[in-house]
N, CA, C and O atoms as a MOPAC input file, in Angstrom:
PM7 MOZYME 1SCF
protein

 N     38.92200 1   107.03000 1    71.52400 1
 C     38.56600 1   107.65100 1    72.40700 1
 C     36.65800 1   107.55800 1    72.60900 1
 O     35.84700 1   107.84800 1    73.48900 1
 N     36.63300 1   107.14600 1    71.62500 1
 C     35.29600 1   106.73700 1    72.80600 1
 C     34.90900 1   105.14300 1    73.63000 1
 O     33.76700 1   104.92500 1    74.03500 1
 N     35.51400 1   104.59800 1    73.71400 1
 C     35.75800 1   103.92400 1    75.47500 1
 C     36.60700 1   104.07900 1    76.38200 1
 O     37.04300 1   103.37100 1    77.29000 1
 N     36.82900 1   105.35100 1    75.92800 1
 C     37.66000 1   106.09100 1    77.49900 1
 C     36.63100 1   106.86400 1    78.10800 1
 O     36.36100 1   106.87700 1    79.30900 1
 N     36.02200 1   107.56600 1    77.11700 1
 C     34.41200 1   108.46400 1    76.97100 1
 C     33.65300 1   107.84500 1    78.21100 1
 O     33.33800 1   108.27900 1    79.31900 1
 N     33.52000 1   106.82200 1    77.64800 1
 C     32.15600 1   105.85500 1    78.07100 1
 C     32.69500 1   105.14000 1    79.30600 1
 O     32.05000 1   105.29700 1    80.34300 1
 N     33.85600 1   104.33000 1    79.34200 1
 C     34.05800 1   104.61800 1    80.93900 1
 C     33.82500 1   105.77100 1    81.93600 1
 O     33.28200 1   105.77200 1    83.04100 1
 N     34.28800 1   106.55900 1    81.35400 1
 C     34.46600 1   107.22000 1    81.82700 1
 C     33.14700 1   108.45000 1    82.83300 1
 O     33.33300 1   109.28000 1    83.72300 1
 N     31.81400 1   107.95000 1    82.05600 1
 C     30.68700 1   108.21400 1    82.26700 1
 C     30.16300 1   107.08100 1    82.46900 1
 O     28.93600 1   106.99300 1    82.49900 1
 N     31.07300 1   105.82400 1    82.67500 1
 C     30.11900 1   104.93300 1    83.15100 1
 C     28.96200 1   103.58100 1    82.59700 1
 O     28.24600 1   102.66600 1    83.00400 1
 N     29.38700 1   104.20900 1    81.52200 1
 C     28.54500 1   103.96100 1    80.20100 1
 C     29.02500 1   102.62600 1    79.45700 1
 O     29.97100 1   102.56900 1    78.67100 1
 N     28.06800 1   101.38900 1    79.91200 1
 C     28.75100 1   100.18800 1    79.15100 1
 C     27.71500 1    99.51600 1    78.05300 1
 O     27.88300 1    98.46700 1    77.43100 1
 N     26.70900 1   100.33500 1    78.00200 1
 C     26.02400 1    99.86300 1    76.78500 1
 C     26.77400 1    99.87500 1    75.27500 1
 O     27.98200 1    99.69700 1    75.12300 1
 N     25.72500 1   100.14200 1    74.10000 1
 C     26.01700 1   101.39800 1    72.93700 1
 C     25.61200 1   101.84900 1    72.30000 1
 O     26.07900 1   102.24500 1    71.23200 1
 N     23.77200 1   102.04900 1    73.04700 1
 C     23.08800 1   102.92300 1    72.53200 1
 C     23.64800 1   103.90100 1    72.08400 1
 O     23.77900 1   104.11200 1    70.87900 1
 N     24.21900 1   104.92600 1    73.34100 1
 C     24.69900 1   106.20100 1    72.92400 1
 C     25.74200 1   106.37100 1    72.15700 1
 O     26.02000 1   107.56100 1    72.01000 1
 N     26.57300 1   105.47800 1    71.49600 1
 C     27.89700 1   105.57400 1    70.81600 1
 C     27.90800 1   106.55400 1    69.79400 1
 O     28.97900 1   106.98400 1    69.36700 1
 N     26.76900 1   106.96400 1    69.34300 1
 C     26.67300 1   107.71500 1    68.30300 1
 C     26.48000 1   109.21900 1    69.06200 1
 O     27.31700 1   110.04400 1    68.69500 1
 N     25.96900 1   109.46900 1    69.58500 1
 C     25.30200 1   110.84200 1    70.82200 1
 C     27.04000 1   111.15800 1    71.17400 1
 O     27.56700 1   112.19100 1    70.76100 1
 N     27.72300 1   110.24200 1    71.88900 1
 C     29.10200 1   109.93800 1    72.34500 1
 C     30.03800 1   110.43100 1    71.80500 1
 O     30.76300 1   111.19600 1    72.44100 1
 N     30.31300 1   110.10200 1    70.34800 1
 C     31.06000 1   110.29900 1    69.49000 1
 C     30.73700 1   112.06300 1    69.16800 1
 O     31.60700 1   112.93100 1    69.22800 1
 N     29.56400 1   112.25400 1    68.89200 1
 C     29.38700 1   113.47000 1    68.11800 1
 C     29.48700 1   114.46800 1    69.12300 1
 O     29.43400 1   115.53400 1    68.50900 1
 N     29.63000 1   114.74800 1    70.60500 1
 C     30.39600 1   114.87600 1    71.26600 1
 C     31.26700 1   114.90200 1    71.23200 1
 O     31.61300 1   116.02400 1    70.86300 1
 N     32.27000 1   114.12400 1    71.45100 1
 C     33.29800 1   114.35000 1    70.99300 1
 C     34.57600 1   115.01700 1    70.01700 1
 O     35.74600 1   115.39400 1    69.97400 1
 N     33.48400 1   114.84500 1    69.39900 1
 C     33.72800 1   115.39600 1    67.79300 1
 C     33.56000 1   117.04100 1    67.67200 1
 O     34.05300 1   117.84000 1    66.87500 1
 N     32.53900 1   117.23700 1    68.94500 1
 C     32.26900 1   118.67200 1    68.69700 1
 C     33.12700 1   119.25100 1    70.10300 1
 O     32.62600 1   120.18300 1    70.73200 1
 N     33.78600 1   118.94800 1    70.32800 1
 C     34.02000 1   118.71300 1    71.83600 1
 C     35.93600 1   119.80900 1    71.01000 1
 O     36.33100 1   120.95800 1    71.20400 1
 N     36.59400 1   118.51900 1    70.06900 1
 C     37.40600 1   118.18000 1    69.31900 1
 C     37.19500 1   119.67800 1    68.17300 1
 O     38.07000 1   119.99800 1    67.36800 1
 N     35.94000 1   120.39400 1    68.32600 1
 C     36.00700 1   121.16700 1    66.70700 1
 C     35.95700 1   122.42900 1    67.93500 1
 O     36.05400 1   123.61800 1    67.63000 1
 N     35.80900 1   122.00500 1    69.18600 1
 C     35.99200 1   123.54000 1    70.28500 1
 C     37.05300 1   124.02700 1    70.16900 1
 O     37.30500 1   125.19800 1    69.88400 1
 N     37.93200 1   122.98300 1    70.42700 1
 C     39.87300 1   122.79100 1    70.90200 1
 C     40.19300 1   123.19000 1    69.41100 1
 O     41.36900 1   123.44200 1    69.15000 1
 N     39.07100 1   123.28500 1    68.22600 1
 C     40.30200 1   123.39000 1    66.98800 1
 C     39.75500 1   125.16600 1    66.89700 1
 O     40.53600 1   125.91700 1    66.31200 1
 N     38.61000 1   125.71000 1    67.39600 1
 C     38.46100 1   126.80200 1    66.74700 1
 C     38.93400 1   128.31700 1    67.57800 1
 O     38.86100 1   129.44600 1    67.09400 1
 N     39.53400 1   127.85900 1    69.25700 1
 C     40.39500 1   128.07400 1    69.78700 1
 C     41.46200 1   128.47200 1    69.62500 1
 O     42.11100 1   129.38400 1    70.13900 1
 N     41.76300 1   127.33500 1    68.44000 1
 C     43.28100 1   127.24200 1    67.74800 1
 C     44.62400 1   126.19400 1    68.19500 1
 O     45.82400 1   126.20400 1    67.92100 1
 N     43.56300 1   125.12800 1    69.18900 1
 C     45.05400 1   124.00800 1    69.50600 1
 C     44.61000 1   123.39600 1    67.88700 1
 O     43.46700 1   123.40300 1    67.43000 1
 N     45.71100 1   122.93800 1    67.27300 1
 C     45.85700 1   122.64300 1    66.22100 1
 C     46.90400 1   121.11800 1    66.57200 1
 O     47.29900 1   120.40900 1    65.64600 1
 N     47.19400 1   120.85100 1    67.87800 1
 C     48.07100 1   119.99700 1    68.34100 1
 C     46.86000 1   119.06400 1    68.52700 1
 O     46.29800 1   119.35900 1    69.58200 1
 N     46.22500 1   118.00400 1    67.86300 1
 C     45.34400 1   117.52400 1    68.97500 1
 C     45.28300 1   115.60500 1    68.62700 1
 O     44.87300 1   114.79800 1    67.79200 1
 N     45.62300 1   115.64300 1    69.23900 1
 C     46.39300 1   114.07600 1    69.31400 1
 C     45.56400 1   113.01800 1    70.23200 1
 O     45.51600 1   113.39500 1    71.40300 1
 N     44.72900 1   111.46700 1    69.91900 1
 C     44.00500 1   111.34500 1    70.46300 1
 C     44.55100 1   110.67200 1    72.38900 1
 O     43.93300 1   110.36500 1    73.40800 1
 N     46.24100 1   110.74300 1    71.89900 1
 C     46.48900 1   109.43000 1    73.13000 1
 C     47.06900 1   110.96100 1    74.09100 1
 O     47.57500 1   110.92400 1    75.21200 1
 N     46.86700 1   111.93300 1    73.44600 1
 C     47.29900 1   113.04400 1    74.14000 1
 C     46.53200 1   113.59500 1    75.57700 1
 O     45.50900 1   114.27900 1    75.56400 1
 N     47.45700 1   113.01500 1    77.17800 1
 C     46.19500 1   113.31300 1    78.53100 1
 C     45.63600 1   114.25000 1    78.38000 1
 O     44.40600 1   114.19500 1    78.38800 1
 N     46.38400 1   115.64500 1    78.15700 1
 C     45.70300 1   116.75700 1    77.67400 1
 C     44.25900 1   116.74900 1    77.25100 1
 O     43.21800 1   116.85600 1    77.90000 1
 N     44.50800 1   116.58900 1    75.95600 1
 C     43.36200 1   116.20500 1    75.14200 1
 C     41.70100 1   115.50800 1    75.62200 1
 O     40.51300 1   115.79600 1    75.48100 1
 N     42.54900 1   114.43100 1    76.26000 1
 C     41.35000 1   113.12600 1    76.98600 1
 C     40.62500 1   114.29800 1    78.08200 1
 O     39.45000 1   114.64700 1    77.97300 1
 N     41.51900 1   114.79200 1    79.08800 1
 C     40.54500 1   115.79700 1    79.80600 1
 C     39.53800 1   116.39600 1    79.46900 1
 O     38.37300 1   116.17300 1    79.79800 1
 N     40.10600 1   117.46500 1    78.55500 1
 C     39.35500 1   118.13500 1    77.67200 1
 C     38.05400 1   117.98500 1    77.39900 1
 O     37.03800 1   118.66300 1    77.55300 1
 N     38.46600 1   116.38500 1    76.72400 1
 C     37.63700 1   115.71100 1    75.79900 1
 C     36.31400 1   114.85800 1    77.07200 1
 O     35.15800 1   114.67300 1    76.69000 1
 N     36.65100 1   114.55600 1    78.13200 1
 C     36.11400 1   114.02000 1    79.30000 1
 C     35.19300 1   115.00000 1    80.22100 1
 O     34.14000 1   114.55800 1    80.68000 1
 N     35.63000 1   116.41600 1    80.50100 1
 C     35.48200 1   117.41000 1    80.71400 1
 C     34.28300 1   118.33600 1    79.98800 1
 O     33.74600 1   119.33400 1    80.47000 1
 N     33.98200 1   117.60800 1    78.47500 1
 C     33.40100 1   118.88700 1    77.97100 1
 C     32.18200 1   117.27500 1    78.18500 1
 O     31.15900 1   117.57300 1    78.80100 1
 N     32.23300 1   116.30200 1    77.90100 1
 C     31.14800 1   115.22300 1    77.65100 1
 C     30.93300 1   114.89000 1    79.01700 1
 O     29.98600 1   114.11400 1    78.89300 1
 N     31.19500 1   114.95700 1    80.37200 1
 C     30.63800 1   115.16300 1    81.41400 1
 C     29.39900 1   116.22500 1    81.79300 1
 O     28.28100 1   116.02600 1    82.26700 1
 N     30.18300 1   117.59100 1    81.31900 1
 C     29.36800 1   118.66000 1    80.80600 1
 C     28.14200 1   118.73100 1    80.27000 1
 O     27.17400 1   119.22700 1    80.84700 1
 N     28.13000 1   118.16000 1    78.96300 1
 C     26.90800 1   117.82400 1    78.22400 1
 C     25.78800 1   116.93600 1    79.04700 1
 O     24.60900 1   117.02200 1    79.39200 1
 N     26.89800 1   116.03400 1    79.14100 1
 C     25.30300 1   114.40700 1    80.19300 1
 C     25.28400 1   115.42200 1    80.97800 1
 O     24.16100 1   115.62200 1    80.51600 1
 N     25.46500 1   116.50300 1    81.92600 1
 C     25.15000 1   116.56700 1    83.12500 1
 C     25.59200 1   115.53400 1    84.20000 1
 O     24.88600 1   115.01900 1    85.06800 1
 N     26.89100 1   115.34700 1    83.95800 1
 C     27.34800 1   113.76500 1    84.84600 1
 C     27.12400 1   114.40600 1    86.62100 1
 O     27.14800 1   115.54600 1    87.08600 1
 N     26.95100 1   113.28700 1    87.13000 1
 C     26.54500 1   113.41200 1    88.78100 1
 C     25.79100 1   114.96800 1    89.23500 1
 O     25.83900 1   115.63100 1    90.27000 1
 N     25.19000 1   115.13400 1    88.09800 1
 C     24.20700 1   116.87200 1    88.18100 1
 C     24.97900 1   117.65500 1    89.02200 1
 O     24.83300 1   117.97100 1    90.20300 1
 N     26.16000 1   118.00900 1    87.87300 1
 C     27.63500 1   118.44500 1    88.51700 1
 C     28.02700 1   119.78600 1    86.67000 1
 O     29.14300 1   120.19100 1    86.34400 1
 N     26.80000 1   120.06400 1    85.98400 1
 C     27.23200 1   120.73000 1    84.92500 1
 C     28.35200 1   121.22900 1    84.77200 1
 O     29.42600 1   120.93500 1    84.24700 1
 N     27.69600 1   122.41100 1    85.58400 1
 C     28.82500 1   123.69700 1    85.75300 1
 C     29.90200 1   123.73400 1    85.85200 1
 O     30.75000 1   124.28700 1    85.15200 1
 N     30.01700 1   122.87300 1    87.14600 1
 C     31.66800 1   122.65500 1    87.07500 1
 C     32.79100 1   122.16200 1    86.38300 1
 O     33.97600 1   122.46900 1    86.25700 1
 N     31.77200 1   121.01600 1    85.84600 1
 C     32.20400 1   120.27700 1    84.87000 1
 C     32.53900 1   121.44400 1    83.59100 1
 O     33.55200 1   121.62000 1    82.91400 1
 N     31.49700 1   121.98300 1    83.60400 1
 C     31.48400 1   123.16900 1    81.85600 1
 C     32.68400 1   124.57400 1    82.52400 1
 O     33.25900 1   125.22500 1    81.65200 1
 N     32.99900 1   124.96700 1    84.14800 1
 C     34.21900 1   125.77700 1    83.98800 1
 C     35.40400 1   125.21000 1    83.94800 1
 O     36.38300 1   125.77900 1    83.46400 1
 N     35.42700 1   124.28500 1    84.34500 1
 C     37.03800 1   123.32700 1    84.38900 1
 C     37.32000 1   123.21200 1    82.85000 1
 O     38.36800 1   123.57500 1    82.31500 1
 N     36.11200 1   122.58800 1    82.13300 1
 C     36.37000 1   122.69000 1    80.69400 1
 C     37.05800 1   123.84300 1    79.90000 1
 O     38.00900 1   123.75500 1    79.12400 1
 N     36.34100 1   124.95800 1    80.28300 1
 C     36.83500 1   126.24200 1    79.92800 1
 C     38.00700 1   126.67800 1    80.04800 1
 O     38.53300 1   127.20400 1    79.06700 1
 N     38.63300 1   126.58100 1    81.14500 1
 C     39.74900 1   126.46000 1    81.90800 1
 C     40.83300 1   126.36800 1    81.10700 1
 O     41.71100 1   127.12500 1    80.69500 1
 N     40.30900 1   124.40700 1    80.92100 1
 C     41.41000 1   123.77900 1    80.35400 1
 C     41.22300 1   124.20500 1    78.74700 1
 O     42.11100 1   124.99400 1    78.42500 1
 N     40.67300 1   124.01800 1    78.09200 1
 C     40.30100 1   124.64900 1    76.93200 1
 C     41.16200 1   125.95400 1    75.99800 1
 O     41.66600 1   126.03500 1    74.87700 1
 N     40.94100 1   127.10700 1    77.49300 1
 C     41.63600 1   128.15900 1    77.36700 1
 C     42.95500 1   128.12600 1    76.96600 1
 O     43.55600 1   128.51600 1    75.96600 1
 N     43.49000 1   127.14400 1    78.76100 1
 C     45.14200 1   126.93700 1    79.07300 1
 C     45.46300 1   126.36900 1    77.90800 1
 O     46.43700 1   126.90300 1    77.37700 1
 N     45.06400 1   125.61100 1    77.41000 1
 C     46.03600 1   124.86600 1    75.44400 1
 C     45.20900 1   125.67700 1    75.05100 1
 O     44.07700 1   125.24300 1    75.26200 1
 N     45.21000 1   126.49300 1    74.65600 1
 C     44.65600 1   127.27200 1    73.39800 1
 C     45.97800 1   128.31500 1    73.33400 1
 O     46.65600 1   128.51200 1    72.32600 1
 N     46.20300 1   129.01400 1    74.82100 1
 C     47.31400 1   129.43800 1    74.94500 1
 C     48.95400 1   128.92700 1    74.92000 1
 O     49.98200 1   129.60400 1    74.90700 1
 N     48.76800 1   127.56300 1    74.91700 1
 C     50.24500 1   126.44200 1    75.23300 1
 C     50.75100 1   127.02500 1    73.89500 1
 O     49.70700 1   127.13000 1    73.25100 1
 N     52.03500 1   127.58500 1    72.89400 1
 C     52.54800 1   126.77800 1    72.30100 1
 C     52.72700 1   125.73100 1    71.19500 1
 O     52.79400 1   125.55500 1    69.97900 1
 N     52.76500 1   125.06000 1    72.59300 1
 C     52.93600 1   123.82600 1    72.59800 1
 C     51.79700 1   123.45700 1    71.78900 1
 O     52.15100 1   123.09200 1    70.66800 1
 N     50.49600 1   123.42600 1    71.98600 1
 C     49.37400 1   122.94300 1    71.13800 1
 C     49.13900 1   123.83200 1    70.09900 1
 O     48.50500 1   123.31200 1    69.18000 1
 N     49.45100 1   125.06000 1    69.92500 1
 C     48.96400 1   125.56600 1    68.88700 1
 C     49.90100 1   125.64200 1    67.68300 1
 O     49.56000 1   126.33800 1    66.72600 1
 N     51.57500 1   124.67700 1    67.65400 1
 C     51.98200 1   124.17100 1    66.41200 1
 C     53.17200 1   125.59600 1    66.70100 1
 O     53.89700 1   125.87300 1    65.74600 1
 N     53.25300 1   126.04400 1    67.39200 1
 C     54.44500 1   127.22100 1    67.56000 1
 C     55.86100 1   126.48000 1    67.89600 1
 O     56.04100 1   125.30600 1    68.22000 1
 N     56.36200 1   127.03600 1    67.80200 1
 C     58.32500 1   125.97700 1    67.65500 1
 C     58.56200 1   126.63900 1    69.28700 1
 O     59.60300 1   126.40800 1    69.90100 1

């Protein structure tokens, strides 16, 4: 997922790889914290949540508030969805 996030943030160098990975891990932990248990790196909604989280953390295009609200909305929607809570 690191490669997808770097591409999304338009970062080509490797100097920030560790920090970006920390933010990816923080996002996935936040999703787990709100009850999202089915976290797959290939799931488009999980990838979108991580992209929004990282854009928020890095104030991408000076739009941190916009990305924070979008991330939190998606996170909350995922936490309410039975497909991501492991419910049958």
